[in-house]
C-alpha positions in Angstrom: -52.4 47.8 38.8 -52.7 51.4 37.8 -52.8 52.8 34.3 -49.2 52.8 32.8 -49.3 56.6 32.3 -49.7 57.1 36.1 -46.7 55.0 36.7 -44.8 57.1 34.1 -45.8 60.3 36.1 -44.7 58.8 39.4 -41.3 57.8 37.9 -40.7 61.3 36.5 -41.4 62.8 40.0 -39.2 60.3 41.8 -36.2 60.9 39.5 -36.8 64.6 39.0 -37.2 64.1 35.3 -40.5 66.0 34.7 -39.3 67.7 31.5 -40.9 65.6 28.9 -38.9 67.1 26.1 -35.6 66.0 27.8 -36.7 62.4 28.4 -39.6 61.1 26.3 -42.4 58.9 27.7 -41.5 56.3 25.1 -38.1 55.9 26.9 -39.6 55.4 30.3 -42.2 53.0 28.8 -39.4 50.9 27.4 -37.8 50.7 30.8 -41.3 49.6 32.3 -41.5 46.9 29.7 -37.9 45.8 30.4 -38.9 45.5 34.1 -42.0 43.6 33.1 -40.1 41.0 31.0 -37.5 40.7 33.7 -39.9 39.9 36.5 -42.0 37.5 34.3 -38.9 35.6 33.5 -37.6 35.2 37.0 -41.0 34.4 38.4 -41.9 31.9 35.6 -38.5 30.2 36.0 -39.4 29.4 39.7 -43.1 29.2 39.5 -44.2 28.4 36.0 -47.9 27.6 37.0 -48.5 31.3 38.0 -49.0 32.4 34.3 -50.9 29.3 32.9 -53.4 29.5 30.1 -55.4 26.8 28.4 -56.3 26.5 24.8 -58.4 23.9 23.0 -57.9 22.9 19.3 -60.1 21.0 17.0 -58.3 18.1 15.5 -58.0 17.8 11.8 -57.9 14.1 10.7 -54.5 13.3 9.3 -52.8 16.5 10.7 -50.1 16.0 13.2 -48.9 19.6 13.7 -50.7 22.4 15.7 -49.3 25.8 16.3 -48.9 27.0 19.9 -50.8 30.2 20.8 -49.0 33.5 19.8 -48.7 34.5 23.5 -46.9 31.3 24.5 -43.8 32.4 26.5 -40.7 31.9 24.3 -43.0 30.2 21.9 -42.7 26.8 23.5 -43.4 26.8 27.2 -45.9 23.9 27.5 -46.8 22.3 30.8 -49.5 19.7 29.7 -51.1 18.4 26.6 -54.3 16.2 26.6 -56.3 14.5 23.8 -59.9 13.6 23.5 -60.9 11.3 20.6 -64.5 12.3 20.9 -64.0 16.0 21.7 -65.9 15.6 24.9 -64.4 17.0 28.2 -64.8 13.7 29.9 -62.6 11.8 27.5 -59.5 13.9 27.8 -56.4 11.9 28.7 -52.8 13.2 29.1 -50.2 12.7 26.4 -46.6 11.8 27.1 -43.8 14.1 25.9 -41.3 12.4 23.6 -38.3 13.3 21.4 -38.4 13.5 17.6 -36.4 10.4 17.3 -39.2 8.5 19.1 -41.8 9.6 16.6 -43.7 6.7 14.9 -45.5 8.4 12.1 -48.4 5.8 12.5 -52.1 6.8 12.5 -54.4 6.3 15.5 -55.2 7.8 18.8 -52.3 10.0 19.8 -50.5 9.0 23.1 -47.5 11.2 22.7 -46.6 14.7 21.7 -43.4 16.5 20.5 -42.7 20.1 21.2 -40.8 21.8 18.5 -40.5 25.2 16.7 -43.6 26.8 18.3 -45.7 23.7 17.5 -47.2 20.6 19.1 -46.7 17.4 17.0 -49.0 14.5 17.9 -47.9 10.9 17.7 -49.5 8.7 16.4 -51.0 11.1 13.8 -54.8 11.5 14.7 -57.3 9.5 12.6 -60.5 10.7 14.4 -62.3 13.5 12.7 -63.9 14.7 15.9 -61.1 14.8 18.4 -59.7 17.8 20.4 -56.4 18.6 22.1 -56.1 20.8 25.3 -52.9 22.6 25.8 -51.8 24.2 29.2 -49.0 26.6 28.6 -47.1 29.4 30.3 -48.2 32.6 28.7 -46.2 35.6 27.8 -47.1 38.7 29.8 -48.7 41.5 27.8 -46.5 44.5 26.9 -47.5 47.9 28.4 -48.4 50.9 26.2 -50.2 54.2 26.6 -53.5 55.0 25.3 -52.9 56.0 21.7 -56.6 56.8 20.7 -60.3 56.1 21.4 -62.6 54.0 19.3 -65.4 56.2 17.8 -67.0 53.5 15.4 -66.4 49.8 15.2 -68.7 47.5 13.1 -68.2 43.8 12.6 -69.4 41.2 10.0 -69.1 37.6 11.5 -65.7 37.4 12.9 -64.2 40.3 10.8 -64.0 44.0 11.4 -65.9 45.9 8.7 -64.8 49.3 9.8 -62.8 50.9 12.6 -62.7 54.6 13.2 -60.9 56.4 16.0 -62.4 59.6 17.7 -60.6 62.7 16.4 -62.4 65.0 18.8 -61.6 63.0 22.1 -59.5 64.5 24.9 -57.1 61.6 24.2 -55.9 62.6 20.8 -54.7 60.1 18.2 -51.0 59.7 18.7 -49.7 60.0 15.1 -46.0 59.4 16.3 -47.0 56.0 17.9 -48.9 55.0 14.7 -45.9 55.5 12.4 -45.0 52.1 10.9 -47.3 50.3 13.2 -48.3 46.7 12.1 -50.7 45.7 14.9 -53.0 47.3 17.3 -55.1 46.0 20.2 -58.3 47.3 21.7 -58.7 47.4 25.4 -61.3 48.7 28.0 -60.6 51.3 30.6 -59.1 48.7 32.9 -56.8 47.3 30.3 -58.8 44.1 29.7 -58.3 42.8 26.2 -61.3 43.4 23.9 -59.8 42.5 20.4 -56.1 41.7 20.2 -53.5 41.7 17.5 -55.4 43.6 14.7 -53.1 43.9 11.6 -53.3 47.3 10.0 -52.2 48.6 6.7 -52.6 52.2 7.6 -54.2 54.8 10.0 -55.5 58.2 8.8 -54.8 60.3 11.9 -56.8 63.2 10.4 -60.0 61.3 10.0 -59.4 58.4 12.4 -60.0 55.8 9.8 -58.1 52.5 10.3 -57.5 50.2 7.3 -57.3 46.7 8.6 -55.3 44.0 6.7 -57.6 41.8 4.6 -58.4 38.4 6.0 -58.2 39.2 9.7 -60.6 37.4 12.0 -60.9 38.0 15.7 -61.2 35.2 18.1 -64.4 33.7 19.4 -65.6 35.8 22.4 -63.8 38.9 21.5 -65.8 42.2 20.8 -65.2 45.9 21.1 -67.3 49.0 21.3 -67.2 52.7 21.2 -65.1 54.2 24.0 -62.6 51.4 24.0 -58.9 52.4 23.8 -56.3 51.6 21.1 -52.7 50.5 22.0 -50.0 49.7 19.6 -48.2 46.3 19.2 -49.1 42.7 19.6 -50.5 41.5 23.0 -50.4 44.8 24.4 -52.4 46.6 27.3 -52.5 49.8 29.3 -52.4 47.9 32.6 -50.0 45.2 33.9 -51.3 41.7 34.5 -49.0 41.6 37.6 -50.7 42.2 41.0 -50.6 45.6 42.6 -47.8 44.7 45.0 -45.5 44.5 42.0 -46.0 48.1 41.0 -43.3 49.3 43.3 -40.7 47.1 41.4 -41.6 48.5 38.0 -41.4 52.1 39.4 -38.0 51.3 41.1 -36.6 49.6 37.9 -37.4 52.5 35.6 -36.2 55.0 38.1 -32.9 53.0 38.5 -32.5 53.0 34.6 -33.1 56.9 34.5 -30.8 57.6 37.4 -28.1 55.4 35.8 -28.7 57.3 32.4 -28.3 60.6 34.3 -25.0 59.4 35.9 -26.6 60.1 39.2 -24.8 58.8 42.4 -28.1 57.6 43.6 -28.4 54.8 41.2 -26.2 52.3 43.2 -28.4 52.7 46.2 -31.5 52.3 44.0 -30.1 49.1 42.6 -29.8 47.5 45.9 -33.3 48.5 46.7 -34.4 47.0 43.5 -32.7 43.6 44.1 -34.3 43.4 47.5 -37.8 44.1 46.0 -37.2 41.4 43.4 -36.5 38.8 45.9 -39.4 39.9 48.1 -41.8 39.6 45.2 -40.5 36.3 43.9 -40.9 34.8 47.5 -44.4 36.1 47.7 -45.5 34.1 44.7 -44.4 31.0 46.5 -47.6 31.2 48.6 -49.7 31.0 45.5 -48.7 27.4 44.9 -48.2 26.3 48.4 -51.1 23.7 48.7 -50.4 20.0 49.1 -49.5 18.4 45.8 -50.1 14.7 45.1 -47.7 12.8 43.0 -49.5 11.9 39.6 -49.7 8.2 38.9 -51.1 7.1 35.6 -50.4 4.9 32.6 -51.3 6.1 29.1 -52.2 2.5 28.2 -55.1 2.5 30.7 -56.9 4.7 28.2 -56.8 1.9 25.6 -58.6 -0.6 27.7 
């Protein structure tokens, strides 16, 4: 999908709101994110496997609780949990979901899991020091944001960022308004792909470009950034939508409808009907993604104890 700023420009033209002082980009951006969340919710409700991510955790002996990833949809949308007592891929077996009342509190190889308060609780409590769990979950779609600056210098030490300086002479100026009271920033490439996400910041000197990062932050394995990458504000944020290109028309239509409604335009009712038709069309198009033959899973968790 195109850069979010290009969508904002198209929305302004379509609604004849090209005066940037009358309606700010930040307002249109909010409408785009509202559309983003709306479409993600309705698609995930019908086809949850569209937005699936997988994360592995190293088991800590005697620890039952493991936090779900920060980008898990609603903090608890889990599709599958597997356990490997050796940590090897070949030894993974599925765990059964149970309720808190069924928890045993024994130690051993986990055969069940409980989902609660953004965490996975294993049951029995693992007693193997080398095990792993693998969690498949529905991820929350990344928010959209405009480019707020360009990375000039970034140096790392291990998995920590030693220094981060934004380019004060780039054509994309440092957006001082956007950085007001900001708590997290993300670094992305020109196509919106995540480079380093959710960097907690204490302050940003917009005159020098120097970013003061909260002490103790460590980026994830595989993450890296370089000069020329872009800065966006907020957690799990990007300049490009993760939805396919055919959904772009929906985001433009949604934001246009909100603007027309705000302007008390008589066109907003017609725009609303068009929007609902687009929504149905897009939801139906996702059905083809998961249209292959599905076998009924047959297994017994006790098979893994033989």
